C-alpha positions in Angstrom: 7.7 2.0 28.7 5.6 -0.3 30.8 3.0 0.3 33.5 0.7 -1.3 36.0 -3.0 -1.2 35.6 -3.2 0.2 39.2 -1.0 3.1 38.3 -3.5 5.6 36.8 -1.2 8.4 35.9 1.2 6.0 34.2 -1.7 4.3 32.5 -3.1 7.5 31.1 0.3 8.6 29.9 0.7 5.2 28.1 -2.7 5.7 26.4 -1.8 9.1 25.3 1.6 7.8 24.1 0.0 5.1 22.0 -2.6 7.5 20.7 0.0 10.0 19.6 2.0 7.3 17.7 -1.2 6.0 16.1 -2.3 9.5 15.0 1.2 10.2 13.5 0.9 7.3 11.2 -2.8 7.9 10.7 -2.0 11.3 9.3 0.4 9.8 6.8 -2.1 7.2 5.6 -4.8 9.9 5.4 -2.6 12.1 3.2 -1.6 9.2 0.9 -5.2 8.0 0.5 -6.5 11.5 -0.1 -3.9 12.4 -2.7 -4.5 9.2 -4.6 -8.3 9.4 -4.6 -8.5 13.1 -5.5 -5.5 13.3 -7.7 -7.5 14.6 -10.7 -9.1 17.4 -8.6 -5.7 18.4 -7.2 -4.2 18.3 -10.7 -7.0 20.5 -12.0 -6.4 23.0 -9.2 -2.9 23.7 -10.4 -3.6 23.0 -14.1 -1.3 20.0 -14.2 -1.3 17.4 -16.9 -1.1 13.7 -16.2 2.7 13.5 -16.7 3.2 16.6 -14.5 1.1 15.1 -11.8 3.2 11.9 -11.8 6.2 14.1 -10.8 4.4 14.9 -7.6 4.0 11.2 -6.7 7.6 10.4 -7.9 9.2 13.1 -5.9 7.2 12.2 -2.8 8.4 8.6 -3.1 12.1 9.7 -3.7 12.2 12.0 -0.7 10.4 9.4 1.5 13.1 6.9 0.7 15.8 9.4 1.5 14.1 10.3 4.8 13.8 6.6 5.7 17.5 6.1 5.2 18.4 9.1 7.4 15.9 8.1 10.0 18.2 6.4 12.4 20.9 9.0 12.0 18.4 11.8 12.9 16.9 9.9 15.8 20.3 9.5 17.4 20.7 13.3 17.4 17.1 14.5 18.2 15.5 11.5 19.9 12.1 10.0 18.9 10.1 13.0 20.3 12.2 15.6 18.5 12.2 13.6 15.3 8.4 13.2 15.3 7.8 16.9 16.1 10.1 18.1 13.4 8.5 15.8 10.8 5.0 16.8 11.8 5.7 20.5 11.7 7.6 20.2 8.4 4.6 18.4 6.9 2.2 21.0 8.3 4.1 23.9 6.8 4.3 22.1 3.4 0.6 21.3 3.5 -0.3 24.9 4.2 2.0 26.1 1.4 0.3 23.8 -1.1 -2.8 25.9 -0.6 -0.9 28.8 -2.3 0.6 26.6 -5.1 -0.3 27.8 -8.6 1.7 25.4 -10.8 2.6 21.7 -11.1 6.2 22.4 -10.3 5.3 24.1 -7.0 3.1 21.2 -6.1 5.8 18.7 -6.9 8.4 20.5 -4.7 6.0 20.8 -1.8 5.0 17.1 -2.1 8.7 16.3 -2.0 9.0 18.1 1.3 5.9 16.3 2.6 7.4 13.0 1.5 10.7 13.6 3.4 8.7 14.5 6.6 5.8 12.1 6.4 6.9 9.2 4.2 9.1 7.7 7.0 6.3 7.9 9.6 5.1 4.3 9.2 8.5 2.8 10.0 9.5 5.1 12.8 6.1 4.7 14.6 6.0 0.9 14.2 9.6 0.7 15.5 8.8 2.8 18.5 5.9 0.6 19.5 8.1 -2.5 19.0 11.0 -1.3 21.0 9.4 0.8 23.8 6.4 -1.4 24.8 6.1 -5.0 26.0 3.6 -7.7 26.4 -0.1 -6.8 26.6 0.6 -3.1 26.4 2.3 -3.5 23.1 -0.6 -5.6 21.8 -3.2 -3.0 22.8 -1.1 -0.2 21.3 -0.7 -2.2 18.0 -4.4 -2.6 17.8 -4.9 1.1 18.2 -2.2 1.7 15.7 -3.8 -0.6 13.1 -7.3 0.8 13.8 -6.0 4.4 13.2 -4.4 3.3 9.9 -7.7 1.8 8.7 -9.8 4.7 10.0 -7.6 7.3 8.4 -7.5 5.5 5.0 -11.3 5.0 5.1 -12.2 8.5 6.1 -9.9 10.2 3.6 -12.4 9.9 0.7 -15.3 10.9 2.9 -13.7 13.9 4.5 -11.9 14.9 1.4 -15.0 14.7 -0.8 -17.0 16.9 1.6 -14.3 19.5 2.0 -13.5 19.7 -1.8 -17.2 19.9 -2.6 -17.9 22.6 0.0 -14.7 24.6 0.0 -12.5 23.5 -2.9 -9.4 21.3 -3.3 -7.2 23.4 -1.0 -9.4 22.8 2.1 -8.2 19.3 3.0 -4.5 20.5 2.9 -5.4 23.2 5.4 -7.1 20.7 7.6 -4.1 18.4 7.5 -1.8 21.3 8.3 -3.8 22.0 11.4 -4.0 18.3 12.3 -0.2 18.1 12.0 0.3 20.9 14.5 -2.2 19.4 17.0 -0.6 16.0 16.8 2.8 17.5 17.3 1.6 19.1 20.5 0.3 15.7 21.7 3.7 14.2 20.8 5.4 16.9 22.8 3.3 16.2 25.8 3.1 12.3 25.7 6.2 10.9 24.1 9.2 10.5 26.4 12.7 11.5 25.5 14.2 8.3 24.1 16.4 7.4 21.3 18.9 10.2 21.6 22.5 9.1 22.2 25.7 10.8 23.3 27.8 12.3 20.5 30.5 9.6 20.9 27.8 6.9 20.0 26.6 8.7 16.8 26.5 6.5 13.7 28.2 7.6 10.5 26.5 10.0 8.2 27.5 7.9 5.1 27.6 11.1 3.2 28.9 9.9 -0.2 26.9 6.6 -0.2 23.8 8.7 0.7 24.5 11.1 -2.2 25.2 8.3 -4.6 22.0 6.5 -3.5 20.0 9.8 -3.9 21.3 10.1 -7.5 20.5 6.5 -8.2 16.9 6.8 -7.0 16.3 10.1 -8.8 17.7 8.6 -12.0 15.6 5.4 -11.8 12.5 7.3 -10.8 12.9 9.8 -13.6 13.4 7.0 -16.1 10.4 5.1 -14.8 8.2 8.2 -15.1 9.3 9.2 -18.5 9.0 5.7 -20.0 5.3 6.0 -19.2 4.9 8.8 -21.8 7.6 7.9 -24.5 9.3 4.7 -25.8 12.3 3.4 -23.9 14.5 3.7 -26.9 13.2 6.9 -28.3 15.8 9.0 -26.5 19.2 8.1 -25.2 18.4 9.8 -21.9 16.2 7.0 -20.5 18.6 4.1 -21.1 21.4 6.3 -19.7 19.5 7.2 -16.6 18.5 3.5 -16.1 22.0 2.2 -16.5 23.5 4.8 -14.2 20.8 4.2 -11.6 21.3 0.4 -11.6 25.1 0.8 -11.3 24.8 3.3 -8.4 22.3 1.1 -6.6 24.6 -1.9 -7.0 27.5 0.0 -5.5 25.4 1.3 -2.6 24.1 -2.2 -1.9 27.7 -3.6 -1.9 28.9 -0.8 0.4 26.1 -1.3 2.9 26.5 -5.0 2.9 30.1 -4.7 3.9 29.8 -1.9 6.4 29.6 -2.8 10.1 27.1 0.0 10.9 25.1 0.6 7.7 22.3 3.0 7.0 20.3 0.0 5.9 21.2 -3.5 7.0 20.7 -5.5 3.8 21.6 -8.8 5.6 17.9 -8.9 6.6 17.1 -9.4 3.0 18.9 -12.7 3.0 16.0 -14.2 5.0 13.7 -16.2 2.7 10.6 -15.4 4.6 11.3 -11.7 4.6 12.0 -11.6 0.9 8.7 -13.4 0.3 6.9 -11.0 2.6 8.3 -8.0 0.7 7.1 -9.4 -2.6 3.6 -9.9 -1.1 3.7 -6.4 0.3 4.5 -5.1 -3.2 1.5 -6.9 -4.6 -0.7 -5.5 -1.9 0.5 -1.9 -2.2 0.3 -2.0 -6.0 -3.2 -3.5 -6.0 -4.7 -1.3 -3.3 -3.3 2.0 -4.4 -4.1 1.3 -8.1 -7.6 0.2 -7.2 -8.2 3.4 -5.2 -7.1 5.5 -8.1 -9.2 3.6 -10.7 -12.3 3.7 -8.5 -12.0 7.4 -8.1 -11.6 7.9 -11.8 -14.6 5.6 -12.5 -16.9 7.4 -10.2 -15.7 10.8 -11.4 -15.3 10.4 -15.2 -17.1 7.1 -16.0 -20.2 7.5 -13.9 -20.1 11.3 -13.4 -20.6 11.3 -9.7 -20.2 14.6 -7.8 -17.1 14.7 -5.7 -19.1 14.6 -2.4 -21.2 11.6 -3.5 -18.1 9.7 -4.6 -16.3 10.4 -1.4 -19.4 9.4 0.7 -19.9 6.2 -1.2 -16.2 5.0 -1.0 -15.6 6.4 2.5 -18.9 5.1 3.9 -18.3 1.5 2.6 -14.7 1.6 3.9 -15.8 2.6 7.3 -18.4 -0.2 7.3 -15.5 -2.6 6.4 -13.8 -1.6 9.7 -16.1 -4.1 11.4 -14.1 -6.8 9.8 -11.1 -5.7 11.9 -12.8 -7.2 15.0 -13.3 -10.5 13.2 -9.6 -10.5 12.3 -8.6 -9.9 15.9 -10.9 -12.7 17.1 -9.9 -15.4 14.6 -6.6 -14.5 12.8 -4.4 -16.1 15.5 -6.1 -19.5 14.9 -5.0 -19.6 11.2 -1.5 -20.9 11.4 -1.0 -21.1 7.7 -1.4 -17.5 6.5 -1.8 -18.6 2.9 -5.4 -19.5 3.7 -6.0 -15.8 4.3 -3.8 -14.3 1.7 -4.9 -16.3 -1.3 -8.6 -15.6 -0.8 -7.7 -11.9 -0.3 -5.9 -11.8 -3.7 -8.8 -13.6 -5.4 -11.2 -11.1 -3.7 -9.2 -8.3 -5.3 -9.6 -10.0 -8.7 -13.3 -10.4 -8.2 -13.6 -6.7 -7.3 -11.9 -5.7 -10.5 -14.0 -8.0 -12.6 -17.1 -6.7 -10.9 -16.1 -3.1 -11.8 -15.5 -4.1 -15.4 -19.1 -5.4 -15.7 -20.6 -2.1 -14.5 -22.7 -0.3 -17.1 -22.6 3.5 -17.4 -25.9 3.9 -15.7 -25.3 1.5 -12.8 -27.1 2.2 -9.6 -25.2 2.8 -6.3 -26.5 -0.5 -4.9 -24.3 -2.5 -7.3 -21.2 -0.6 -6.1 -21.7 -1.2 -2.4 -20.5 -4.9 -2.3 -17.2 -4.4 -4.3 -16.3 -1.2 -2.4 -17.0 -2.9 1.0 -14.8 -5.9 0.0 -12.0 -3.5 -1.1 -12.0 -2.0 2.5 -11.1 -5.4 3.9 -8.1 -6.2 1.6 -5.6 -5.0 4.3 -6.9 -7.6 6.7 -6.6 -10.5 4.2 -3.3 -9.7 2.6 -1.1 -7.1 4.4 -1.6 -8.1 8.0 -1.1 -11.9 7.6 2.1 -11.2 5.6 3.3 -8.8 8.3 2.6 -11.3 11.0 4.9 -13.8 9.3 7.6 -11.7 7.6 9.1 -10.0 10.7 8.7 -12.6 13.4 12.2 -14.0 13.1 14.1 -10.7 13.7 15.7 -9.3 16.8 15.2 -5.7 17.7 18.1 -4.2 15.6 17.3 -6.3 12.5 13.6 -5.5 13.0 14.3 -1.8 12.8 16.2 -2.2 9.5 13.7 -4.6 8.0 10.8 -2.4 8.7 12.6 0.6 7.2 13.2 -1.6 4.1 9.5 -2.5 4.0 8.6 1.2 4.1 10.9 2.0 1.2 9.2 -0.7 -0.8 5.8 0.8 0.1 6.7 4.3 -1.0 8.3 3.2 -4.3 5.4 0.8 -5.1 2.9 3.5 -4.5 4.7 5.8 -6.9 5.1 3.1 -9.6 1.5 2.1 -9.3 0.2 5.6 -9.8 2.5 6.2 -12.7 1.7 2.9 -14.5 -2.1 3.1 -14.0 -2.1 6.7 -15.4 -0.1 5.5 -18.4 -2.5 2.6 -19.1 -5.5 4.8 -18.7 -4.1 7.5 -21.1 -3.0 4.9 -23.7 -6.3 3.0 -23.7 -8.4 6.2 -23.6 -6.7 7.4 -26.8 -7.1 4.0 -28.5 -10.8 3.8 -27.6 -11.5 7.4 -28.6 -9.9 6.9 -32.0 -11.9 3.7 -32.6 -15.2 5.3 -31.5 -14.5 8.5 -33.5 -14.0 6.5 -36.6 -17.7 5.5 -36.5 -18.9 9.1 -36.4 -19.6 9.3 -40.1 -22.8 9.9 -42.2 -22.5 6.3 -43.5 -23.0 4.9 -40.0 -26.8 4.2 -39.3 -26.2 4.4 -35.5 -24.7 7.9 -35.9 -27.5 9.1 -38.1 -30.1 7.7 -35.6 -28.3 9.6 -32.7 -28.2 12.8 -34.8 -32.0 12.5 -35.5 -32.8 11.9 -31.8 -30.7 14.9 -30.7 -32.3 17.1 -33.4 -35.7 16.4 -31.9 -34.5 17.9 -28.6 -32.8 20.9 -30.1 -35.6 22.5 -32.0 -34.7 26.1 -31.0 -31.4 26.0 -33.0 -31.0 26.8 -36.7 -29.9 24.0 -39.0 -26.2 24.9 -38.8 -26.3 25.4 -35.1 -28.3 22.2 -34.7 -25.6 20.2 -36.5 -22.8 21.8 -34.5 -24.7 21.2 -31.2 -25.5 17.6 -32.0 -21.9 16.9 -33.0 -20.7 18.5 -29.8 -23.0 16.3 -27.7 -22.0 13.2 -29.6 -18.3 14.0 -29.2 -18.9 14.5 -25.4 -20.6 11.1 -25.3 -17.7 9.4 -27.2 -15.2 11.0 -24.8 -17.1 9.8 -21.8 -17.5 6.3 -23.1 -13.8 6.1 -24.0 -12.8 7.2 -20.5 -15.1 4.5 -19.0 -13.7 1.8 -21.3 -10.1 2.8 -20.5 -10.8 2.7 -16.7 -12.3 -0.8 -17.1 -9.2 -1.8 -19.1 -7.2 -0.7 -16.0 -9.4 -2.9 -13.8 -8.7 -5.9 -16.1 -5.0 -5.3 -15.9 -5.3 -5.1 -12.1 -7.3 -8.3 -12.0 -4.5 -10.1 -13.8 -2.0 -8.7 -11.2 -4.2 -10.0 -8.4 -4.4 -13.5 -9.9 -0.6 -13.5 -10.2 -0.3 -12.6 -6.6 -2.7 -15.4 -5.6 -0.6 -17.9 -7.6 2.6 -16.6 -6.1 1.1 -17.1 -2.6 0.0 -20.6 -3.5 3.5 -21.4 -4.6 5.1 -20.3 -1.3 5.7 -22.8 1.5 6.9 -20.5 4.4 4.1 -17.9 4.7 
């Protein structure tokens, strides 16, 4: 698709086409950012525990990977337009159904449907822009594409916080359902019929390799989730699932490597620069997603911010960080060695984490503005420079496969980051609570002092009621403090990951 600037109808159609593609991927990033930031509110809405909530993220990742693998096969039969419309409508139906979910199992199943429909959206939209546009039109469309990703990720806490505070946790899913239908209508109007091929040119379904790969991903994802909540060797199920998953993945990789028309061309993985880029992407996705979850938990449980205030604070600073995008467009091309952008980005992530660790329980909003603003610019200093280097050597066909591979890495890293951070938070919270509870004894002068101060404010209670009320308040304070300390431990762990990412970037020679 190309056009002249003097051809107004064609130009308007191009603008609508670029906008439709940008909104498709924007909806996916909005959904991911919203679910990660408000995970605890969603879990509370369906009475889900932490390990039950992880199933929702795990199944979303699994079905996203399966959808990405089938992407090319489906596009050959439906075309780009048909594929996008089906995915958007499927996502909308699942989003609406979540509003009626009453259990964690129903939420997990519906998130799995959302993952299959929306998880592959990043790769298919980016591939469409790469293969259907040329020259300056592609550059302008990519800028709109990137801006929509950043805008959607930044506005998710803001919009989600307002809707949850005013209408409850189901309201954002209703809004996303309506948005999916509207975007599908725009796709129907603006996206041309491309990608569909005659039946004689259909690629193979790879039925048995696909089934074996599905079993492998489910096995590994299940083992990864369960090991968060029990020791690896405590049951034979986890080692068995891990072994079967690794063997099945190995067979699938060998089959795809040998096949002339694979579902996923693994030969792209043999490129050193691409492998390095994937590792850097994994660092970025892990750090960014984990940081979003920990910030949400810190504002909610550690600092006791109302959901609207937390969403406004995080969303507002992220929207302000969008101004950095124009600086990136202006100067990024002049930096030939991308390490000079990536290493400061990783170190900035570490500084943000250390900053959050030093926050006292009564910190004012002013001290939160700088780290939250800096967090909004991490995409520009890590992910974009990596993307500009990792995919520049591929032709069109290899580009398609490599970007699908990158999207698979994104979905699995998101799932693993959520599961691992929840595990760390739970483990450290239990440890801190037990240590703090040990000091709630009559022999502890600090405890006696706290009891006396509380007694002065509870003069209307009898002696027995006074003691119970004071103990209840102290227990609540201990629980709040243990939550705050566990979240700060999560930030410390994340700071170490960010420093490792910086050292890995420093070690590289081709980025």
